[in-house]
Rosetta silent file (secondary structure, phi, psi, omega in degrees, C-alpha in Angstrom):
SEQUENCE: XXXXXXXXXXXXXXXXXXXXXXXXXXXXXXXXXXXXXXXXXXXXXXXXXXXXXXXXXXXXXXXXXXXXXXXXXXXXXXXXXXXXXXXXXXXXXXXXXXXXXXXXXXXXXXXXXXXXXXXXXX
SCORE:     score description
SCORE:     0.000 S_00000001
   1 L     0.000  151.244  178.886   49.372   47.673   10.533 S_00000001
   2 L   126.138  170.463  176.575   46.059   46.010   11.278 S_00000001
   3 L   -61.656  154.124 -176.065   44.726   42.593   11.508 S_00000001
   4 E  -128.302  149.033  163.632   46.208   40.097    9.079 S_00000001
   5 E   -97.551  128.316  178.615   45.319   37.086    7.044 S_00000001
   6 E  -116.701  143.988  170.789   48.143   34.694    6.917 S_00000001
   7 E  -115.106  119.526 -178.519   48.761   31.757    4.708 S_00000001
   8 L   -72.483  -27.535  178.496   50.903   29.128    6.335 S_00000001
   9 L   -63.647  -49.783 -174.118   51.410   27.298    3.006 S_00000001
  10 L   -92.907   -8.926 -178.795   52.863   30.310    1.176 S_00000001
  11 L    60.053   46.168 -176.854   54.317   32.006    4.239 S_00000001
  12 E  -131.140  162.455  176.238   52.653   35.288    3.485 S_00000001
  13 E  -140.135  148.811  176.940   50.436   37.860    5.309 S_00000001
  14 E  -129.398  123.319 -179.337   48.019   40.541    4.108 S_00000001
  15 E   -66.258  138.981  179.801   46.972   43.485    6.350 S_00000001
  16 L  -115.739   10.408 -177.937   43.198   43.673    6.721 S_00000001
  17 L    93.027  174.600 -177.829   42.717   46.932    8.642 S_00000001
  18 L   -96.698   -7.580 -176.551   42.012   47.670   12.260 S_00000001
  19 L   -89.227   98.197 -177.505   38.300   47.033   12.648 S_00000001
  20 H   -57.857  -42.920  179.683   38.026   43.515   14.045 S_00000001
  21 H   -53.371  -27.204 -179.314   34.264   43.401   13.688 S_00000001
  22 H  -101.973   15.961 -177.345   34.567   43.664    9.892 S_00000001
  23 L   -91.125  142.699  175.831   37.279   41.091    9.398 S_00000001
  24 L  -136.691  153.308  172.824   36.775   37.839    7.514 S_00000001
  25 L   -79.810  147.058 -179.052   39.162   35.050    6.639 S_00000001
  26 L  -132.767  178.258  175.463   39.690   34.782    2.904 S_00000001
  27 E   -86.965  144.496  175.929   41.530   32.541    0.409 S_00000001
  28 L   -64.058  129.460  177.268   45.227   33.109   -0.372 S_00000001
  29 L   -70.468  -10.727  175.633   45.620   34.857   -3.633 S_00000001
  30 L   -88.661  -49.607 -172.461   48.732   32.678   -4.388 S_00000001
  31 L  -105.883  -22.809 -174.731   47.665   29.106   -3.476 S_00000001
  32 L    82.961   -2.504  172.615   43.872   29.527   -2.988 S_00000001
  33 L   -73.076  157.159  179.934   43.896   27.888    0.446 S_00000001
  34 E   -62.824  133.576  173.048   41.966   29.406    3.393 S_00000001
  35 L   -90.757  161.185 -174.945   43.924   32.052    5.251 S_00000001
  36 E  -115.238  127.914  177.091   43.883   32.437    8.951 S_00000001
  37 E   -81.070  124.763  177.360   42.968   35.828   10.544 S_00000001
  38 E  -118.925  163.003  179.842   45.468   36.811   13.272 S_00000001
  39 L   -60.222  155.804 -174.726   45.745   39.731   15.638 S_00000001
  40 L   -70.018  -17.289  177.249   47.169   43.068   14.522 S_00000001
  41 L   -73.668   -9.512 -178.343   50.142   42.438   16.946 S_00000001
  42 L   -71.877  128.329  174.606   51.431   39.678   14.619 S_00000001
  43 L  -111.676  106.096 -175.844   54.718   40.488   12.934 S_00000001
  44 L   -64.952  135.200  168.109   55.300   38.102   10.043 S_00000001
  45 L   -63.793  161.626  173.380   58.678   36.537    9.596 S_00000001
  46 L   -58.117  151.755 -174.472   60.477   36.884    6.371 S_00000001
  47 L   -61.572  -36.152 -176.025   59.086   34.429    3.780 S_00000001
  48 L   -78.202  -10.900 -177.254   62.566   32.634    3.738 S_00000001
  49 L   -82.709   72.200 -176.079   62.594   32.271    7.548 S_00000001
  50 H   -58.908  -36.069  175.900   61.157   28.678    7.656 S_00000001
  51 H   -56.210  -48.996 -179.904   61.971   28.147   11.363 S_00000001
  52 H   -69.366  -36.049  176.286   59.944   31.090   12.489 S_00000001
  53 H   -68.338  -31.907  175.920   57.067   30.155   10.096 S_00000001
  54 H   -60.307  -41.718 -177.995   57.214   26.697   11.599 S_00000001
  55 H   -70.682  -41.912  179.092   56.753   28.238   15.037 S_00000001
  56 H   -58.507  -44.579  176.070   53.884   30.461   13.737 S_00000001
  57 H   -54.201  -47.906  178.216   52.184   27.334   12.311 S_00000001
  58 H   -59.195  -45.867 -177.353   52.508   25.499   15.588 S_00000001
  59 H   -63.589  -50.875  179.316   51.106   28.408   17.593 S_00000001
  60 H   -60.764  -39.005  176.478   48.166   29.004   15.226 S_00000001
  61 H   -61.873  -26.252  178.108   47.282   25.379   14.983 S_00000001
  62 L   -94.984   15.244  174.761   47.090   25.394   18.836 S_00000001
  63 L    95.376   -5.831 -179.834   44.665   28.316   19.001 S_00000001
  64 L   -92.582  115.857 -175.890   47.053   31.246   19.503 S_00000001
  65 L  -113.787   34.842  166.375   46.446   33.997   16.997 S_00000001
  66 L    70.483   33.547  171.134   48.924   36.512   18.550 S_00000001
  67 L   -84.882  165.168  176.255   46.533   38.218   20.937 S_00000001
  68 L   -70.651  136.958  177.156   47.792   39.496   24.259 S_00000001
  69 L  -125.821  130.890  177.607   47.737   36.970   27.033 S_00000001
  70 E  -121.946  149.000  179.405   47.901   37.709   30.666 S_00000001
  71 E  -109.882  128.309  179.409   48.434   35.560   33.708 S_00000001
  72 E   -76.296  125.732 -178.462   46.866   36.448   37.025 S_00000001
  73 E   -89.979  -49.613  172.447   49.565   36.796   39.661 S_00000001
  74 E  -152.432 -179.495 -177.065   47.173   37.642   42.481 S_00000001
  75 L   -57.836  120.738  179.447   43.707   39.120   42.865 S_00000001
  76 L    76.803    7.891  177.144   43.541   42.196   40.557 S_00000001
  77 E  -124.711  122.047 -176.883   47.124   41.882   39.322 S_00000001
  78 E  -116.872  149.730  178.866   47.927   40.525   35.944 S_00000001
  79 E  -134.163  132.284 -178.437   51.224   40.031   34.167 S_00000001
  80 E   -61.720  128.966  173.105   51.677   39.824   30.361 S_00000001
  81 L   -88.830  128.557 -175.482   52.927   36.450   29.179 S_00000001
  82 L   -71.527  137.355  175.100   55.698   37.035   26.661 S_00000001
  83 L   -69.133  154.156 -176.176   55.267   35.490   23.166 S_00000001
  84 L   -75.629  157.806 -174.606   57.765   32.827   22.253 S_00000001
  85 L  -116.864  -10.120  174.644   60.879   33.589   20.161 S_00000001
  86 L  -147.951  177.012 -177.197   61.683   30.032   18.988 S_00000001
  87 H   -60.913  -42.335  177.300   60.079   26.565   18.451 S_00000001
  88 H   -60.348  -40.678  174.351   61.093   25.243   21.852 S_00000001
  89 H   -65.864  -37.030 -178.189   59.675   28.347   23.592 S_00000001
  90 H   -64.076  -36.383 -175.330   56.478   27.927   21.525 S_00000001
  91 H   -70.017  -39.662  172.841   56.014   24.494   22.805 S_00000001
  92 H   -67.135  -37.022 -178.785   56.248   25.608   26.386 S_00000001
  93 H   -64.773  -44.646  173.427   54.137   28.669   25.677 S_00000001
  94 H   -51.838  -46.631  177.244   51.348   26.358   24.351 S_00000001
  95 H   -60.031  -45.189 -178.041   51.354   24.321   27.545 S_00000001
  96 H   -65.662  -41.308  177.129   51.192   27.464   29.621 S_00000001
  97 H   -61.244  -46.850  177.409   48.342   28.969   27.469 S_00000001
  98 H   -61.246  -37.220  173.756   46.357   25.749   27.745 S_00000001
  99 H   -69.999  -38.964  177.957   46.679   25.762   31.494 S_00000001
 100 H   -67.276  -43.728  178.921   45.529   29.431   31.671 S_00000001
 101 H   -59.872  -39.363 -179.662   42.588   28.702   29.379 S_00000001
 102 H   -67.489  -23.702  173.842   41.517   25.747   31.565 S_00000001
 103 H   -89.091   -2.699 -174.247   41.514   28.351   34.480 S_00000001
 104 L    51.461   51.941 -176.972   39.800   30.926   32.351 S_00000001
 105 L  -109.625  -21.244 -173.638   42.555   33.412   33.088 S_00000001
 106 L   -76.180  149.268 -177.991   43.750   34.462   29.563 S_00000001
 107 L  -135.218  149.255 -176.167   42.486   37.699   28.166 S_00000001
 108 L  -102.032    0.700  176.058   42.626   39.095   24.664 S_00000001
 109 L  -151.441  153.925 -179.890   42.950   42.807   25.188 S_00000001
 110 H   -61.844  -35.879 -176.445   44.379   45.313   27.620 S_00000001
 111 H   -59.872  -46.457  178.355   40.932   46.956   28.034 S_00000001
 112 H   -55.917  -48.613  178.474   39.611   43.517   29.328 S_00000001
 113 H   -55.944  -46.908 -178.758   42.536   43.278   31.710 S_00000001
 114 H   -70.545  -35.063  178.595   41.798   46.676   33.317 S_00000001
 115 H   -65.375  -45.047  178.232   38.072   45.987   33.474 S_00000001
 116 H   -65.858  -40.442 -178.112   38.686   42.651   35.211 S_00000001
 117 H   -65.772  -40.282 -179.665   41.295   44.108   37.526 S_00000001
 118 H   -67.074  -42.228 -179.143   38.910   46.966   38.516 S_00000001
 119 H   -64.844  -29.141  179.903   36.078   44.482   39.075 S_00000001
 120 H   -69.940  -29.235 -177.379   38.313   42.354   41.288 S_00000001
 121 H   -85.614   -8.481  179.324   38.931   45.339   43.561 S_00000001
 122 L   -86.787    0.000    0.000   35.206   46.198   44.033 S_00000001
């Protein structure tokens, strides 16, 4: 468990611990390419699961690093947006995330969600 560095080339991930402030991206020990730091919620597919790694690559290349994303339903009420399960869902997910980002509605943690929801009620 913990934040992970992933290599999209080798389809591998390495746990980096839970303290985000001390996380850095590093090079892959297998191929030497730059790895990508993703959220601790990321569950890597099996190395042989090329379809799911293709989906991971698409998501990461479009700025999604497996953080929690919430959509504001109404003032003070947020609903978690489910992560995609396949490549077609990922394409739709990216469109939705981009529209939420343009409205500045996406959040990266539950604590931010509750702080913002509390602030909306005051």
